[in-house]
C-alpha positions as CSV (number, residue, x, y, z in Angstrom):
1,M,0.0,0.0,0.0
2,L,1.4,3.4,-1.0
3,T,1.8,6.0,1.7
4,F,0.4,9.5,1.4
5,M,3.9,10.8,0.6
6,Q,4.5,8.1,-2.1
7,K,1.2,8.9,-3.8
8,N,2.0,12.6,-3.8
9,L,5.5,12.0,-5.1
10,N,4.1,9.7,-7.9
11,Y,1.5,12.4,-8.8
12,T,4.2,15.1,-8.9
13,R,6.4,12.9,-11.2
14,Y,3.4,12.4,-13.5
15,L,2.6,16.1,-13.7
16,N,6.3,16.9,-14.4
17,E,6.3,14.2,-17.1
18,E,9.0,12.3,-15.3
19,T,7.2,9.0,-15.7
20,E,6.7,6.7,-18.7
21,Y,2.9,6.9,-18.3
22,I,0.8,9.7,-19.6
23,T,-2.9,10.2,-20.1
24,M,-4.5,10.7,-23.5
25,H,-5.0,14.3,-22.7
26,K,-1.2,14.9,-22.8
27,T,-0.6,13.2,-26.1
28,K,-1.8,15.8,-28.6
29,G,0.2,15.6,-31.8
30,T,2.4,12.8,-30.6
31,S,3.0,9.2,-31.7
32,I,4.0,6.6,-29.2
33,P,5.5,3.2,-30.0
34,S,3.3,1.2,-27.6
35,V,0.0,2.3,-26.2
36,I,-2.3,0.7,-23.6
37,V,-5.7,2.3,-23.5
38,V,-7.7,1.6,-20.3
39,M,-11.4,2.4,-21.0
40,E,-12.8,3.1,-17.6
41,E,-14.8,5.9,-16.1
42,Y,-13.6,5.9,-12.5
43,F,-11.8,9.2,-12.7
44,W,-13.4,10.6,-15.9
45,N,-17.1,11.1,-15.2
46,E,-17.5,13.1,-18.5
47,Y,-17.0,9.8,-20.4
48,D,-19.0,6.6,-20.5
49,F,-17.1,4.0,-22.6
50,S,-20.0,1.6,-22.4
51,L,-21.9,3.9,-24.7
52,I,-19.5,3.2,-27.5
53,H,-20.9,-0.3,-27.9
54,S,-24.3,0.2,-26.4
55,Q,-27.5,0.0,-28.5
56,S,-29.5,2.3,-26.2
57,I,-28.0,5.8,-26.0
58,E,-31.1,7.9,-25.8
59,G,-30.3,11.3,-24.3
60,K,-26.6,10.4,-24.1
61,S,-25.4,11.2,-27.6
62,K,-23.0,14.0,-26.4
63,K,-21.4,11.7,-23.8
64,R,-21.1,8.9,-26.4
65,N,-19.5,11.3,-29.0
66,D,-17.0,12.6,-26.3
67,S,-16.2,9.0,-25.3
68,Q,-15.7,8.0,-28.9
69,K,-13.4,11.0,-29.6
70,S,-11.4,10.2,-26.5
71,I,-10.8,6.6,-27.5
72,Y,-10.0,7.6,-31.1
73,V,-7.3,10.1,-29.9
74,A,-5.8,7.6,-27.5
75,C,-5.8,4.8,-30.0
76,S,-4.5,6.8,-32.9
77,R,-1.3,7.7,-30.9
78,A,0.0,4.1,-31.3
79,K,2.8,3.7,-33.7
80,N,3.5,-0.1,-33.4
81,N,1.5,-1.7,-30.7
82,L,-2.0,-1.1,-29.3
83,I,-3.8,-2.8,-26.5
84,C,-7.3,-1.7,-25.3
85,I,-8.6,-2.9,-21.9
86,R,-12.2,-2.7,-20.8
87,V,-13.8,-4.4,-17.8
88,L,-17.3,-5.5,-18.9
89,V,-20.2,-6.5,-16.8
90,K,-22.1,-9.5,-18.3
91,D,-24.9,-7.2,-19.6
92,E,-22.5,-5.4,-21.8
93,L,-20.9,-8.4,-23.5
94,N,-23.2,-9.0,-26.4
95,D,-23.3,-5.4,-27.5
96,F,-19.5,-5.2,-27.1
97,L,-18.8,-8.2,-29.3
98,K,-21.0,-6.8,-32.0
99,V,-18.7,-3.8,-32.2
100,F,-15.4,-5.6,-31.4
101,P,-16.0,-9.2,-32.7
102,N,-12.2,-10.0,-32.6
103,A,-11.8,-9.0,-29.0
104,E,-9.8,-11.3,-26.8
105,L,-11.8,-11.9,-23.6
106,F,-10.5,-12.9,-20.2
107,K,-12.8,-14.4,-17.6
108,D,-13.1,-12.9,-14.2
109,Y,-12.2,-15.4,-11.6
110,T,-13.4,-13.5,-8.5
111,E,-16.1,-15.1,-6.4
112,K,-18.8,-12.7,-7.7
113,G,-18.0,-13.3,-11.3
114,D,-20.0,-10.3,-12.5
115,C,-17.3,-9.2,-14.9
116,I,-15.9,-10.6,-18.1
């Protein structure tokens, strides 16, 4: 578990670009050899990546467009290798596979098993 000081130090390193990890928001106009895109909304409440593959987006088209643009920008930075990661709940799986039919899925082995 990271201490408060370690978390602050890591955040400061990130802000000063002294780490090999950056967010999509800091990549404008760059290309990066290998990119891992993590599609999750935990820190980004203006995005909802489930809308990218959802059939029902009524009243959420702006959020869907913003999410699609964000993913496009992040993925288009990759020069050689691109990996996209998304934790799905079982209800999302069918819609997701319609949009990404070649996705490689990993099963959740937690007791609950609600995620794919």
